[in-house]
Backbone atoms as SQL, in Angstrom:
CREATE TABLE atoms (id INTEGER PRIMARY KEY, chain TEXT, resi INTEGER, resn TEXT, atom TEXT, x REAL, y REAL, z REAL);
INSERT INTO atoms VALUES
  (1, 'A', 1, 'MET', 'N', 12.739, 9.662, -13.078),
  (2, 'A', 1, 'MET', 'CA', 11.465, 9.282, -12.487),
  (3, 'A', 1, 'MET', 'C', 11.492, 9.528, -10.981),
  (4, 'A', 2, 'ALA', 'N', 10.360, 9.896, -10.423),
  (5, 'A', 2, 'ALA', 'CA', 10.257, 10.176, -8.995),
  (6, 'A', 2, 'ALA', 'C', 9.736, 8.950, -8.246),
  (7, 'A', 3, 'ASP', 'N', 10.026, 8.918, -6.952),
  (8, 'A', 3, 'ASP', 'CA', 9.492, 7.858, -6.106),
  (9, 'A', 3, 'ASP', 'C', 7.979, 8.014, -5.996),
  (10, 'A', 4, 'PHE', 'N', 7.284, 6.893, -5.778),
  (11, 'A', 4, 'PHE', 'CA', 5.832, 6.887, -5.601),
  (12, 'A', 4, 'PHE', 'C', 5.542, 6.588, -4.138),
  (13, 'A', 5, 'VAL', 'N', 4.837, 7.480, -3.460),
  (14, 'A', 5, 'VAL', 'CA', 4.481, 7.274, -2.056),
  (15, 'A', 5, 'VAL', 'C', 3.266, 6.346, -1.989),
  (16, 'A', 6, 'VAL', 'N', 3.371, 5.297, -1.171),
  (17, 'A', 6, 'VAL', 'CA', 2.284, 4.335, -0.991),
  (18, 'A', 6, 'VAL', 'C', 1.479, 4.777, 0.229),
  (19, 'A', 7, 'ARG', 'N', 0.188, 5.000, 0.023),
  (20, 'A', 7, 'ARG', 'CA', -0.696, 5.463, 1.100),
  (21, 'A', 7, 'ARG', 'C', -1.907, 4.544, 1.217),
  (22, 'A', 8, 'ILE', 'N', -2.531, 4.568, 2.388),
  (23, 'A', 8, 'ILE', 'CA', -3.784, 3.841, 2.577),
  (24, 'A', 8, 'ILE', 'C', -4.853, 4.552, 1.747),
  (25, 'A', 9, 'PRO', 'N', -5.465, 3.855, 0.787),
  (26, 'A', 9, 'PRO', 'CA', -6.442, 4.510, -0.086),
  (27, 'A', 9, 'PRO', 'C', -7.839, 4.562, 0.524),
  (28, 'A', 10, 'ARG', 'N', -8.648, 5.463, 0.021),
  (29, 'A', 10, 'ARG', 'CA', -10.061, 5.510, 0.405),
  (30, 'A', 10, 'ARG', 'C', -10.807, 4.568, -0.529),
  (31, 'A', 11, 'VAL', 'N', -11.323, 3.478, 0.018),
  (32, 'A', 11, 'VAL', 'CA', -12.064, 2.521, -0.801),
  (33, 'A', 11, 'VAL', 'C', -13.577, 2.690, -0.657),
  (34, 'A', 12, 'SER', 'N', -13.974, 3.562, 0.286),
  (35, 'A', 12, 'SER', 'CA', -15.389, 3.870, 0.493),
  (36, 'A', 12, 'SER', 'C', -15.481, 5.240, 1.156),
  (37, 'A', 13, 'VAL', 'N', -16.509, 5.995, 0.827),
  (38, 'A', 13, 'VAL', 'CA', -16.665, 7.322, 1.427),
  (39, 'A', 13, 'VAL', 'C', -17.004, 7.238, 2.908),
  (40, 'A', 14, 'ALA', 'N', -17.463, 6.080, 3.360),
  (41, 'A', 14, 'ALA', 'CA', -17.920, 5.935, 4.741),
  (42, 'A', 14, 'ALA', 'C', -16.800, 5.557, 5.713),
  (43, 'A', 15, 'ILE', 'N', -15.578, 5.349, 5.236),
  (44, 'A', 15, 'ILE', 'CA', -14.511, 4.918, 6.138),
  (45, 'A', 15, 'ILE', 'C', -13.480, 6.024, 6.346),
  (46, 'A', 16, 'SER', 'N', -12.838, 5.972, 7.512),
  (47, 'A', 16, 'SER', 'CA', -11.794, 6.945, 7.813),
  (48, 'A', 16, 'SER', 'C', -10.468, 6.272, 8.154),
  (49, 'A', 17, 'GLU', 'N', -10.488, 4.934, 8.288),
  (50, 'A', 17, 'GLU', 'CA', -9.274, 4.199, 8.601),
  (51, 'A', 17, 'GLU', 'C', -9.377, 2.777, 8.061),
  (52, 'A', 18, 'ALA', 'N', -8.215, 2.120, 7.965),
  (53, 'A', 18, 'ALA', 'CA', -8.174, 0.744, 7.465),
  (54, 'A', 18, 'ALA', 'C', -6.996, 0.026, 8.108),
  (55, 'A', 19, 'GLU', 'N', -7.135, -1.281, 8.267),
  (56, 'A', 19, 'GLU', 'CA', -6.057, -2.100, 8.814),
  (57, 'A', 19, 'GLU', 'C', -5.227, -2.675, 7.671),
  (58, 'A', 20, 'LEU', 'N', -3.924, -2.596, 7.802),
  (59, 'A', 20, 'LEU', 'CA', -3.013, -3.220, 6.840),
  (60, 'A', 20, 'LEU', 'C', -2.917, -4.691, 7.217),
  (61, 'A', 21, 'VAL', 'N', -3.456, -5.587, 6.370),
  (62, 'A', 21, 'VAL', 'CA', -3.522, -6.997, 6.739),
  (63, 'A', 21, 'VAL', 'C', -2.508, -7.879, 6.018),
  (64, 'A', 22, 'ASP', 'N', -1.952, -7.430, 4.901),
  (65, 'A', 22, 'ASP', 'CA', -0.959, -8.245, 4.202),
  (66, 'A', 22, 'ASP', 'C', -0.138, -7.383, 3.249),
  (67, 'A', 23, 'LEU', 'N', 1.145, -7.710, 3.168),
  (68, 'A', 23, 'LEU', 'CA', 2.053, -7.097, 2.194),
  (69, 'A', 23, 'LEU', 'C', 2.320, -8.152, 1.128),
  (70, 'A', 24, 'LEU', 'N', 1.940, -7.903, -0.107),
  (71, 'A', 24, 'LEU', 'CA', 2.045, -8.900, -1.169),
  (72, 'A', 24, 'LEU', 'C', 3.385, -8.851, -1.885),
  (73, 'A', 25, 'VAL', 'N', 4.180, -7.805, -1.625),
  (74, 'A', 25, 'VAL', 'CA', 5.516, -7.653, -2.199),
  (75, 'A', 25, 'VAL', 'C', 6.465, -7.390, -1.029),
  (76, 'A', 26, 'ALA', 'N', 7.539, -8.148, -0.960),
  (77, 'A', 26, 'ALA', 'CA', 8.497, -8.015, 0.144),
  (78, 'A', 26, 'ALA', 'C', 9.253, -6.696, 0.079),
  (79, 'A', 27, 'ASP', 'N', 9.684, -6.220, 1.241),
  (80, 'A', 27, 'ASP', 'CA', 10.515, -5.020, 1.305),
  (81, 'A', 27, 'ASP', 'C', 11.787, -5.257, 0.502),
  (82, 'A', 28, 'GLY', 'N', 12.115, -4.323, -0.387),
  (83, 'A', 28, 'GLY', 'CA', 13.310, -4.439, -1.219),
  (84, 'A', 28, 'GLY', 'C', 13.095, -5.176, -2.527),
  (85, 'A', 29, 'ALA', 'N', 11.883, -5.681, -2.733),
  (86, 'A', 29, 'ALA', 'CA', 11.577, -6.419, -3.963),
  (87, 'A', 29, 'ALA', 'C', 11.036, -5.465, -5.031),
  (88, 'A', 30, 'PRO', 'N', 11.227, -5.827, -6.302),
  (89, 'A', 30, 'PRO', 'CA', 10.692, -4.986, -7.381),
  (90, 'A', 30, 'PRO', 'C', 9.196, -5.209, -7.577),
  (91, 'A', 31, 'VAL', 'N', 8.533, -4.166, -8.073),
  (92, 'A', 31, 'VAL', 'CA', 7.113, -4.255, -8.396),
  (93, 'A', 31, 'VAL', 'C', 6.874, -3.427, -9.656),
  (94, 'A', 32, 'THR', 'N', 5.875, -3.846, -10.426),
  (95, 'A', 32, 'THR', 'CA', 5.482, -3.121, -11.631),
  (96, 'A', 32, 'THR', 'C', 4.110, -2.499, -11.395),
  (97, 'A', 33, 'GLU', 'N', 3.921, -1.285, -11.880),
  (98, 'A', 33, 'GLU', 'CA', 2.639, -0.601, -11.734),
  (99, 'A', 33, 'GLU', 'C', 1.501, -1.510, -12.173),
  (100, 'A', 34, 'GLY', 'N', 0.460, -1.581, -11.350),
  (101, 'A', 34, 'GLY', 'CA', -0.711, -2.404, -11.657),
  (102, 'A', 34, 'GLY', 'C', -0.690, -3.775, -11.024),
  (103, 'A', 35, 'GLU', 'N', 0.453, -4.189, -10.475),
  (104, 'A', 35, 'GLU', 'CA', 0.534, -5.488, -9.787),
  (105, 'A', 35, 'GLU', 'C', -0.029, -5.354, -8.378),
  (106, 'A', 36, 'PRO', 'N', -0.603, -6.450, -7.823),
  (107, 'A', 36, 'PRO', 'CA', -1.080, -6.417, -6.437),
  (108, 'A', 36, 'PRO', 'C', 0.068, -6.081, -5.485),
  (109, 'A', 37, 'LEU', 'N', -0.179, -5.134, -4.553),
  (110, 'A', 37, 'LEU', 'CA', 0.878, -4.647, -3.676),
  (111, 'A', 37, 'LEU', 'C', 0.622, -4.950, -2.204),
  (112, 'A', 38, 'PHE', 'N', -0.612, -4.675, -1.739),
  (113, 'A', 38, 'PHE', 'CA', -0.945, -4.943, -0.339),
  (114, 'A', 38, 'PHE', 'C', -2.447, -5.112, -0.188),
  (115, 'A', 39, 'VAL', 'N', -2.862, -5.562, 1.019),
  (116, 'A', 39, 'VAL', 'CA', -4.273, -5.804, 1.304),
  (117, 'A', 39, 'VAL', 'C', -4.650, -5.017, 2.552),
  (118, 'A', 40, 'ILE', 'N', -5.802, -4.328, 2.483),
  (119, 'A', 40, 'ILE', 'CA', -6.341, -3.630, 3.642),
  (120, 'A', 40, 'ILE', 'C', -7.703, -4.201, 3.991),
  (121, 'A', 41, 'ALA', 'N', -8.100, -4.007, 5.252),
  (122, 'A', 41, 'ALA', 'CA', -9.417, -4.440, 5.709),
  (123, 'A', 41, 'ALA', 'C', -10.159, -3.248, 6.289),
  (124, 'A', 42, 'THR', 'N', -11.413, -3.100, 5.857),
  (125, 'A', 42, 'THR', 'CA', -12.296, -2.062, 6.392),
  (126, 'A', 42, 'THR', 'C', -13.647, -2.699, 6.657),
  (127, 'A', 43, 'ASP', 'N', -14.157, -2.539, 7.862),
  (128, 'A', 43, 'ASP', 'CA', -15.465, -3.119, 8.210),
  (129, 'A', 43, 'ASP', 'C', -15.564, -4.584, 7.802),
  (130, 'A', 44, 'LYS', 'N', -14.486, -5.318, 8.012),
  (131, 'A', 44, 'LYS', 'CA', -14.409, -6.757, 7.729),
  (132, 'A', 44, 'LYS', 'C', -14.440, -7.097, 6.237),
  (133, 'A', 45, 'VAL', 'N', -14.222, -6.103, 5.387),
  (134, 'A', 45, 'VAL', 'CA', -14.104, -6.326, 3.950),
  (135, 'A', 45, 'VAL', 'C', -12.654, -6.093, 3.564),
  (136, 'A', 46, 'GLU', 'N', -12.042, -7.076, 2.906),
  (137, 'A', 46, 'GLU', 'CA', -10.649, -6.935, 2.481),
  (138, 'A', 46, 'GLU', 'C', -10.579, -6.448, 1.039),
  (139, 'A', 47, 'SER', 'N', -9.627, -5.555, 0.777),
  (140, 'A', 47, 'SER', 'CA', -9.427, -5.015, -0.566),
  (141, 'A', 47, 'SER', 'C', -7.956, -5.150, -0.944),
  (142, 'A', 48, 'GLU', 'N', -7.715, -5.695, -2.129),
  (143, 'A', 48, 'GLU', 'CA', -6.352, -5.798, -2.656),
  (144, 'A', 48, 'GLU', 'C', -6.040, -4.495, -3.388),
  (145, 'A', 49, 'ILE', 'N', -4.916, -3.888, -3.042),
  (146, 'A', 49, 'ILE', 'CA', -4.525, -2.600, -3.612),
  (147, 'A', 49, 'ILE', 'C', -3.372, -2.812, -4.587),
  (148, 'A', 50, 'LEU', 'N', -3.475, -2.188, -5.749),
  (149, 'A', 50, 'LEU', 'CA', -2.469, -2.351, -6.794),
  (150, 'A', 50, 'LEU', 'C', -1.388, -1.285, -6.684),
  (151, 'A', 51, 'ALA', 'N', -0.199, -1.623, -7.162),
  (152, 'A', 51, 'ALA', 'CA', 0.921, -0.686, -7.164),
  (153, 'A', 51, 'ALA', 'C', 0.621, 0.485, -8.085),
  (154, 'A', 52, 'GLY', 'N', 0.946, 1.687, -7.614),
  (155, 'A', 52, 'GLY', 'CA', 0.716, 2.894, -8.401),
  (156, 'A', 52, 'GLY', 'C', 1.955, 3.361, -9.141),
  (157, 'A', 53, 'GLY', 'N', 3.020, 2.575, -9.048),
  (158, 'A', 53, 'GLY', 'CA', 4.266, 2.928, -9.718),
  (159, 'A', 53, 'GLY', 'C', 5.129, 1.691, -9.893),
  (160, 'A', 54, 'THR', 'N', 6.248, 1.862, -10.595),
  (161, 'A', 54, 'THR', 'CA', 7.185, 0.769, -10.845),
  (162, 'A', 54, 'THR', 'C', 8.506, 1.092, -10.162),
  (163, 'A', 55, 'GLY', 'N', 9.085, 0.104, -9.493),
  (164, 'A', 55, 'GLY', 'CA', 10.369, 0.294, -8.825),
  (165, 'A', 55, 'GLY', 'C', 10.560, -0.710, -7.714),
  (166, 'A', 56, 'VAL', 'N', 11.317, -0.316, -6.686),
  (167, 'A', 56, 'VAL', 'CA', 11.624, -1.178, -5.547),
  (168, 'A', 56, 'VAL', 'C', 10.795, -0.717, -4.351),
  (169, 'A', 57, 'VAL', 'N', 10.120, -1.676, -3.700),
  (170, 'A', 57, 'VAL', 'CA', 9.235, -1.375, -2.578),
  (171, 'A', 57, 'VAL', 'C', 10.033, -1.209, -1.285),
  (172, 'A', 58, 'ARG', 'N', 9.705, -0.152, -0.534),
  (173, 'A', 58, 'ARG', 'CA', 10.277, 0.095, 0.795),
  (174, 'A', 58, 'ARG', 'C', 9.103, 0.363, 1.743),
  (175, 'A', 59, 'TRP', 'N', 8.836, -0.608, 2.623),
  (176, 'A', 59, 'TRP', 'CA', 7.702, -0.479, 3.538),
  (177, 'A', 59, 'TRP', 'C', 8.083, 0.271, 4.802),
  (178, 'A', 60, 'SER', 'N', 7.186, 1.134, 5.281),
  (179, 'A', 60, 'SER', 'CA', 7.316, 1.762, 6.592),
  (180, 'A', 60, 'SER', 'C', 6.142, 1.367, 7.486),
  (181, 'A', 61, 'GLY', 'N', 5.081, 0.821, 6.893),
  (182, 'A', 61, 'GLY', 'CA', 3.908, 0.362, 7.639),
  (183, 'A', 61, 'GLY', 'C', 4.084, -1.058, 8.130),
  (184, 'A', 62, 'SER', 'N', 3.251, -1.444, 9.094),
  (185, 'A', 62, 'SER', 'CA', 3.320, -2.772, 9.701),
  (186, 'A', 62, 'SER', 'C', 1.985, -3.488, 9.598),
  (187, 'A', 63, 'ILE', 'N', 2.035, -4.778, 9.292),
  (188, 'A', 63, 'ILE', 'CA', 0.832, -5.611, 9.237),
  (189, 'A', 63, 'ILE', 'C', 0.177, -5.601, 10.619),
  (190, 'A', 64, 'GLY', 'N', -1.149, -5.510, 10.623),
  (191, 'A', 64, 'GLY', 'CA', -1.914, -5.522, 11.864),
  (192, 'A', 64, 'GLY', 'C', -2.162, -4.142, 12.450),
  (193, 'A', 65, 'THR', 'N', -1.599, -3.123, 11.837),
  (194, 'A', 65, 'THR', 'CA', -1.768, -1.750, 12.316),
  (195, 'A', 65, 'THR', 'C', -2.915, -1.078, 11.576),
  (196, 'A', 66, 'VAL', 'N', -3.695, -0.280, 12.304),
  (197, 'A', 66, 'VAL', 'CA', -4.784, 0.489, 11.706),
  (198, 'A', 66, 'VAL', 'C', -4.255, 1.885, 11.383),
  (199, 'A', 67, 'TYR', 'N', -4.472, 2.311, 10.145),
  (200, 'A', 67, 'TYR', 'CA', -3.987, 3.605, 9.660),
  (201, 'A', 67, 'TYR', 'C', -5.144, 4.474, 9.199),
  (202, 'A', 68, 'GLU', 'N', -4.974, 5.785, 9.321),
  (203, 'A', 68, 'GLU', 'CA', -5.931, 6.739, 8.780),
  (204, 'A', 68, 'GLU', 'C', -5.831, 6.705, 7.251),
  (205, 'A', 69, 'ILE', 'N', -6.933, 6.996, 6.577),
  (206, 'A', 69, 'ILE', 'CA', -6.936, 7.091, 5.122),
  (207, 'A', 69, 'ILE', 'C', -5.937, 8.172, 4.704),
  (208, 'A', 70, 'GLY', 'N', -5.099, 7.855, 3.732),
  (209, 'A', 70, 'GLY', 'CA', -4.113, 8.807, 3.241),
  (210, 'A', 70, 'GLY', 'C', -2.766, 8.716, 3.937),
  (211, 'A', 71, 'GLU', 'N', -2.686, 7.931, 5.014),
  (212, 'A', 71, 'GLU', 'CA', -1.424, 7.820, 5.749),
  (213, 'A', 71, 'GLU', 'C', -0.406, 7.014, 4.936),
  (214, 'A', 72, 'GLU', 'N', 0.841, 7.471, 4.965),
  (215, 'A', 72, 'GLU', 'CA', 1.914, 6.814, 4.226),
  (216, 'A', 72, 'GLU', 'C', 2.307, 5.507, 4.905),
  (217, 'A', 73, 'ILE', 'N', 2.422, 4.430, 4.097),
  (218, 'A', 73, 'ILE', 'CA', 2.853, 3.138, 4.633),
  (219, 'A', 73, 'ILE', 'C', 4.094, 2.612, 3.908),
  (220, 'A', 74, 'GLY', 'N', 4.605, 3.379, 2.976),
  (221, 'A', 74, 'GLY', 'CA', 5.813, 2.974, 2.250),
  (222, 'A', 74, 'GLY', 'C', 6.009, 3.809, 1.014),
  (223, 'A', 75, 'LYS', 'N', 6.960, 3.359, 0.197),
  (224, 'A', 75, 'LYS', 'CA', 7.185, 4.034, -1.070),
  (225, 'A', 75, 'LYS', 'C', 7.724, 3.029, -2.081),
  (226, 'A', 76, 'ILE', 'N', 7.575, 3.389, -3.329),
  (227, 'A', 76, 'ILE', 'CA', 8.144, 2.625, -4.422),
  (228, 'A', 76, 'ILE', 'C', 9.237, 3.510, -5.001),
  (229, 'A', 77, 'GLU', 'N', 10.479, 3.087, -4.794),
  (230, 'A', 77, 'GLU', 'CA', 11.628, 3.861, -5.266),
  (231, 'A', 77, 'GLU', 'C', 11.846, 3.605, -6.756),
  (232, 'A', 78, 'ALA', 'N', 11.834, 4.660, -7.530),
  (233, 'A', 78, 'ALA', 'CA', 12.038, 4.551, -8.973),
  (234, 'A', 78, 'ALA', 'C', 13.442, 4.015, -9.250),
  (235, 'A', 79, 'THR', 'N', 13.558, 3.168, -10.234),
  (236, 'A', 79, 'THR', 'CA', 14.858, 2.609, -10.618),
  (237, 'A', 79, 'THR', 'C', 15.184, 3.043, -12.042),
  (238, 'A', 80, 'GLY', 'N', 16.470, 3.033, -12.343),
  (239, 'A', 80, 'GLY', 'CA', 16.877, 3.330, -13.696),
  (240, 'A', 80, 'GLY', 'C', 17.259, 4.704, -13.948);
């Protein structure tokens, strides 16, 4: 299995960036695809983003930082 790159998703066609407001899974912790992974804010609307893969989370993004849509903020390292 390959690693899954975690990126800031496009939640609306009208936005070009989003703030990372919360990490729901700690760095180094396991996550299963479909579980809540992180929260972003756009135009004062918060969206909970689900994990797109299963494995161990490794964050490179920081809470409170504004990122462009599609920018990498971490990865889910495949296990097994």
